C-alpha positions in Angstrom: 150.7 65.7 190.8 147.3 64.8 192.1 146.1 65.8 195.5 145.9 62.2 196.7 149.5 61.6 195.6 150.6 64.7 197.6 148.6 63.5 200.6 150.2 60.0 200.4 153.7 61.6 200.2 152.9 63.9 203.2 151.5 61.0 205.2 154.6 58.9 204.5 157.0 61.7 205.5 155.0 62.6 208.6 153.8 59.3 209.8 154.5 60.1 213.5 152.4 63.3 213.4 149.6 62.0 211.2 149.3 58.5 212.6 146.4 56.7 211.0 144.8 59.7 209.4 143.0 58.8 206.2 144.8 60.1 203.0 141.4 61.4 201.7 141.2 63.6 204.8 144.7 64.9 204.3 143.8 65.6 200.6 140.8 67.6 201.8 143.0 69.6 204.1 145.4 70.3 201.3 142.6 71.3 199.0 141.2 73.7 201.6 144.7 75.2 202.2 145.0 75.9 198.4 141.5 77.4 198.4 142.4 79.8 201.2 145.5 80.9 199.3 143.4 81.4 196.2 140.9 83.6 198.3 143.8 85.7 199.6 145.1 86.2 196.0 141.7 87.2 194.8 141.3 89.8 197.7 144.7 91.3 197.0 145.1 93.9 194.2 148.6 95.0 195.1 151.0 93.4 197.5 152.6 90.2 198.7 151.2 87.1 200.3 153.8 85.2 202.2 153.3 81.5 202.9 155.9 80.1 205.3 157.9 77.2 203.9 156.3 77.6 200.5 157.1 81.0 199.1 155.5 84.3 198.3 152.9 85.5 195.8 153.5 88.9 194.4 150.2 90.5 193.2 150.2 93.6 191.0 147.5 95.3 188.9 149.0 96.2 185.5 147.6 98.1 182.5 147.3 96.1 179.3 145.9 97.0 176.0 143.2 94.8 174.6 141.3 95.5 171.4 142.5 99.0 171.4 141.4 99.7 174.9 143.4 100.0 178.1 142.3 97.5 180.8 143.7 96.6 184.2 144.6 93.0 184.8 146.0 91.2 187.8 149.5 89.8 187.4 150.5 87.1 189.9 154.1 86.0 190.4 155.1 83.1 192.6 158.5 82.9 194.1 159.2 79.6 195.9 161.4 79.3 198.9 164.9 78.3 197.9 166.6 75.9 200.3 
Protein backbone atom coordinates (compact mmCIF):
# COMPACT_ATOMS: atom_id res chain seq x y z
CA UNK A 1 0.00 0.00 0.00
CA UNK A 2 1.31 3.42 -0.94
CA UNK A 3 1.28 6.26 1.59
CA UNK A 4 -1.20 8.28 -0.46
CA UNK A 5 -3.57 5.29 -0.51
CA UNK A 6 -3.27 4.99 3.26
CA UNK A 7 -3.88 8.73 3.59
CA UNK A 8 -7.01 8.47 1.42
CA UNK A 9 -8.33 5.62 3.53
CA UNK A 10 -7.63 7.46 6.80
CA UNK A 11 -9.29 10.61 5.48
CA UNK A 12 -12.36 8.68 4.35
CA UNK A 13 -12.72 6.91 7.71
CA UNK A 14 -12.11 10.11 9.75
CA UNK A 15 -13.84 12.72 7.63
CA UNK A 16 -15.30 14.56 10.62
CA UNK A 17 -11.91 15.00 12.34
CA UNK A 18 -9.82 15.68 9.23
CA UNK A 19 -12.31 17.85 7.39
CA UNK A 20 -10.81 19.27 4.21
CA UNK A 21 -7.21 18.39 5.07
CA UNK A 22 -5.26 17.61 1.92
CA UNK A 23 -4.38 13.92 1.44
CA UNK A 24 -0.77 14.90 0.67
CA UNK A 25 -0.52 16.55 4.09
CA UNK A 26 -1.94 13.43 5.73
CA UNK A 27 0.64 11.32 3.83
CA UNK A 28 3.43 13.61 5.13
CA UNK A 29 2.18 13.14 8.70
CA UNK A 30 2.10 9.34 8.23
CA UNK A 31 5.61 9.37 6.72
CA UNK A 32 6.92 11.40 9.68
CA UNK A 33 5.25 9.03 12.16
CA UNK A 34 6.97 6.08 10.47
CA UNK A 35 10.28 7.96 10.55
CA UNK A 36 9.93 8.58 14.28
CA UNK A 37 9.25 4.87 14.86
CA UNK A 38 12.34 4.07 12.77
CA UNK A 39 14.46 6.48 14.86
CA UNK A 40 13.27 4.84 18.08
CA UNK A 41 14.11 1.38 16.73
CA UNK A 42 17.59 2.55 15.71
CA UNK A 43 18.18 4.03 19.21
CA UNK A 44 17.08 0.82 20.96
CA UNK A 45 19.51 -2.08 21.29
CA UNK A 46 17.44 -4.16 23.67
CA UNK A 47 13.84 -3.66 24.67
CA UNK A 48 10.31 -2.97 23.50
CA UNK A 49 8.76 -0.07 21.68
CA UNK A 50 5.01 0.02 22.20
CA UNK A 51 2.87 1.94 19.74
CA UNK A 52 -0.75 2.22 20.95
CA UNK A 53 -3.32 0.76 18.54
CA UNK A 54 -0.52 -0.59 16.31
CA UNK A 55 1.54 -3.09 18.29
CA UNK A 56 5.00 -3.53 19.70
CA UNK A 57 8.47 -3.82 18.28
CA UNK A 58 10.78 -6.14 20.19
CA UNK A 59 14.43 -5.27 19.66
CA UNK A 60 17.28 -7.61 20.60
CA UNK A 61 20.97 -7.73 19.85
CA UNK A 62 21.93 -11.28 18.90
CA UNK A 63 25.21 -12.93 18.09
CA UNK A 64 25.57 -14.34 14.59
CA UNK A 65 28.47 -15.95 12.83
CA UNK A 66 29.51 -14.41 9.51
CA UNK A 67 32.54 -15.54 7.54
CA UNK A 68 33.85 -17.42 10.56
CA UNK A 69 33.58 -14.39 12.86
CA UNK A 70 31.06 -13.68 15.57
CA UNK A 71 29.17 -10.41 15.03
CA UNK A 72 26.29 -8.73 16.85
CA UNK A 73 23.22 -7.89 14.79
CA UNK A 74 19.94 -6.23 15.69
CA UNK A 75 16.85 -8.43 15.43
CA UNK A 76 13.50 -6.65 15.26
CA UNK A 77 10.21 -8.46 15.73
CA UNK A 78 6.87 -6.73 15.21
CA UNK A 79 3.82 -8.02 17.03
CA UNK A 80 0.63 -6.28 15.85
CA UNK A 81 -2.32 -5.59 18.13
CA UNK A 82 -4.87 -8.36 17.73
CA UNK A 83 -8.47 -7.13 17.93
